N, CA, C and O atoms as CSV, one atom per row, in Angstrom:
chain,resi,resn,atom,element,x,y,z
A,1,LEU,N,N,0.810,-1.207,0.000
A,1,LEU,CA,C,0.000,0.000,0.000
A,1,LEU,C,C,0.849,1.265,0.000
A,1,LEU,O,O,0.380,2.329,-0.402
A,2,VAL,N,N,2.097,1.154,0.449
A,2,VAL,CA,C,3.012,2.294,0.418
A,2,VAL,C,C,4.279,1.905,-0.340
A,2,VAL,O,O,4.560,0.724,-0.542
A,3,THR,N,N,5.043,2.926,-0.759
A,3,THR,CA,C,6.216,2.665,-1.591
A,3,THR,C,C,7.459,2.281,-0.794
A,3,THR,O,O,8.380,1.684,-1.351
A,4,GLN,N,N,7.506,2.611,0.502
A,4,GLN,CA,C,8.680,2.304,1.307
A,4,GLN,C,C,8.258,1.800,2.677
A,4,GLN,O,O,7.128,2.031,3.108
A,5,LYS,N,N,9.176,1.103,3.371
A,5,LYS,CA,C,8.864,0.558,4.695
A,5,LYS,C,C,8.533,1.654,5.700
A,5,LYS,O,O,7.692,1.451,6.576
A,6,ASP,N,N,9.186,2.822,5.586
A,6,ASP,CA,C,8.949,3.906,6.548
A,6,ASP,C,C,7.752,4.775,6.166
A,6,ASP,O,O,7.518,5.810,6.790
A,7,GLY,N,N,7.011,4.375,5.171
A,7,GLY,CA,C,5.830,5.138,4.754
A,7,GLY,C,C,5.905,5.494,3.294
A,7,GLY,O,O,5.176,4.931,2.477
A,8,GLY,N,N,6.780,6.426,2.952
A,8,GLY,CA,C,6.899,6.830,1.551
A,8,GLY,C,C,5.592,7.393,1.028
A,8,GLY,O,O,4.895,8.128,1.727
A,9,TYR,N,N,5.267,7.047,-0.192
A,9,TYR,CA,C,4.037,7.519,-0.818
A,9,TYR,C,C,3.058,6.367,-0.963
A,9,TYR,O,O,3.459,5.206,-1.045
A,10,LEU,N,N,1.770,6.694,-0.994
A,10,LEU,CA,C,0.760,5.662,-1.229
A,10,LEU,C,C,0.836,5.178,-2.670
A,10,LEU,O,O,1.008,5.974,-3.593
A,11,THR,N,N,0.710,3.893,-2.855
A,11,THR,CA,C,0.587,3.335,-4.200
A,11,THR,C,C,-0.845,3.566,-4.674
A,11,THR,O,O,-1.679,4.045,-3.905
A,12,ASP,N,N,-1.138,3.232,-5.920
A,12,ASP,CA,C,-2.505,3.373,-6.425
A,12,ASP,C,C,-3.479,2.570,-5.567
A,12,ASP,O,O,-4.576,3.038,-5.260
A,13,LEU,N,N,-3.071,1.351,-5.178
A,13,LEU,CA,C,-3.918,0.532,-4.318
A,13,LEU,C,C,-4.087,1.190,-2.949
A,13,LEU,O,O,-5.171,1.157,-2.367
A,14,GLY,N,N,-3.023,1.779,-2.447
A,14,GLY,CA,C,-3.092,2.471,-1.160
A,14,GLY,C,C,-4.039,3.654,-1.207
A,14,GLY,O,O,-4.779,3.898,-0.253
A,15,LYS,N,N,-4.022,4.397,-2.316
A,15,LYS,CA,C,-4.935,5.537,-2.474
A,15,LYS,C,C,-6.381,5.066,-2.491
A,15,LYS,O,O,-7.244,5.664,-1.849
A,16,LYS,N,N,-6.642,3.986,-3.231
A,16,LYS,CA,C,-8.009,3.445,-3.283
A,16,LYS,C,C,-8.446,2.968,-1.905
A,16,LYS,O,O,-9.584,3.201,-1.498
A,17,ALA,N,N,-7.548,2.302,-1.187
A,17,ALA,CA,C,-7.872,1.813,0.153
A,17,ALA,C,C,-8.185,2.981,1.085
A,17,ALA,O,O,-9.119,2.903,1.884
A,18,ALA,N,N,-7.415,4.056,0.990
A,18,ALA,CA,C,-7.655,5.230,1.831
A,18,ALA,C,C,-8.996,5.872,1.503
A,18,ALA,O,O,-9.719,6.289,2.408
A,19,GLU,N,N,-9.336,5.957,0.217
A,19,GLU,CA,C,-10.621,6.530,-0.188
A,19,GLU,C,C,-11.778,5.696,0.346
A,19,GLU,O,O,-12.766,6.238,0.842
A,20,HIS,N,N,-11.652,4.374,0.242
A,20,HIS,CA,C,-12.716,3.495,0.728
A,20,HIS,C,C,-12.830,3.566,2.250
A,20,HIS,O,O,-13.934,3.539,2.794
A,21,ALA,N,N,-11.697,3.658,2.930
A,21,ALA,CA,C,-11.721,3.762,4.392
A,21,ALA,C,C,-12.403,5.058,4.824
A,21,ALA,O,O,-13.160,5.072,5.795
A,22,GLN,N,N,-12.131,6.149,4.097
A,22,GLN,CA,C,-12.763,7.424,4.426
A,22,GLN,C,C,-14.275,7.349,4.196
A,22,GLN,O,O,-15.055,7.822,5.023
A,23,ALA,N,N,-14.680,6.762,3.087
A,23,ALA,CA,C,-16.109,6.618,2.796
A,23,ALA,C,C,-16.781,5.751,3.860
A,23,ALA,O,O,-17.882,6.064,4.312
A,24,LEU,N,N,-16.128,4.673,4.255
A,24,LEU,CA,C,-16.692,3.790,5.267
A,24,LEU,C,C,-16.833,4.514,6.602
A,24,LEU,O,O,-17.830,4.333,7.301
A,25,SER,N,N,-15.853,5.326,6.959
A,25,SER,CA,C,-15.936,6.051,8.231
A,25,SER,C,C,-17.087,7.049,8.210
A,25,SER,O,O,-17.721,7.282,9.238
A,26,LEU,N,N,-17.363,7.642,7.049
A,26,LEU,CA,C,-18.501,8.560,6.942
A,26,LEU,C,C,-19.819,7.809,7.067
A,26,LEU,O,O,-20.766,8.304,7.679
A,27,ILE,N,N,-19.877,6.619,6.490
A,27,ILE,CA,C,-21.098,5.812,6.563
A,27,ILE,C,C,-21.356,5.369,8.004
A,27,ILE,O,O,-22.499,5.377,8.462
A,28,LEU,N,N,-20.301,4.986,8.714
A,28,LEU,CA,C,-20.454,4.447,10.060
A,28,LEU,C,C,-20.522,5.517,11.143
A,28,LEU,O,O,-20.890,5.219,12.279
A,29,ALA,N,N,-20.173,6.753,10.813
A,29,ALA,CA,C,-20.181,7.829,11.804
A,29,ALA,C,C,-21.611,8.105,12.259
A,29,ALA,O,O,-22.541,8.059,11.454
A,30,PRO,N,N,-21.785,8.391,13.549
A,30,PRO,CA,C,-23.132,8.714,14.021
A,30,PRO,C,C,-23.615,10.029,13.406
A,30,PRO,O,O,-22.826,10.936,13.139
A,31,TYR,N,N,-24.911,10.107,13.192
A,31,TYR,CA,C,-25.472,11.335,12.626
A,31,TYR,C,C,-25.299,12.470,13.622
A,31,TYR,O,O,-25.511,12.294,14.822
A,32,LYS,N,N,-24.910,13.639,13.114
A,32,LYS,CA,C,-24.743,14.795,13.984
A,32,LYS,C,C,-26.071,15.501,14.205
A,32,LYS,O,O,-26.239,16.215,15.193
A,33,HIS,N,N,-27.004,15.308,13.303
A,33,HIS,CA,C,-28.316,15.934,13.413
A,33,HIS,C,C,-29.378,14.846,13.445
A,33,HIS,O,O,-29.278,13.837,12.747
A,34,SER,N,N,-30.367,15.063,14.245
A,34,SER,CA,C,-31.460,14.099,14.320
A,34,SER,C,C,-32.260,14.129,13.031
A,34,SER,O,O,-32.495,15.199,12.470
A,35,ILE,N,N,-32.679,12.971,12.558
A,35,ILE,CA,C,-33.473,12.884,11.335
A,35,ILE,C,C,-34.837,13.539,11.550
A,35,ILE,O,O,-35.412,14.098,10.615
A,36,ALA,N,N,-35.356,13.474,12.776
A,36,ALA,CA,C,-36.691,14.001,13.070
A,36,ALA,C,C,-36.728,15.526,13.052
A,36,ALA,O,O,-37.797,16.099,12.840
A,37,SER,N,N,-35.609,16.198,13.266
A,37,SER,CA,C,-35.659,17.658,13.379
A,37,SER,C,C,-35.595,18.379,12.084
A,37,SER,O,O,-35.629,19.610,12.060
């Protein structure tokens, strides 16, 4: 997922994984506003 052992840059697969992880965190995050209001 990264180009070097110490981090380096994200590979294409790493970028996709990060995008999916961000989307998943948004889906799983609790709603900040009540749906009823």
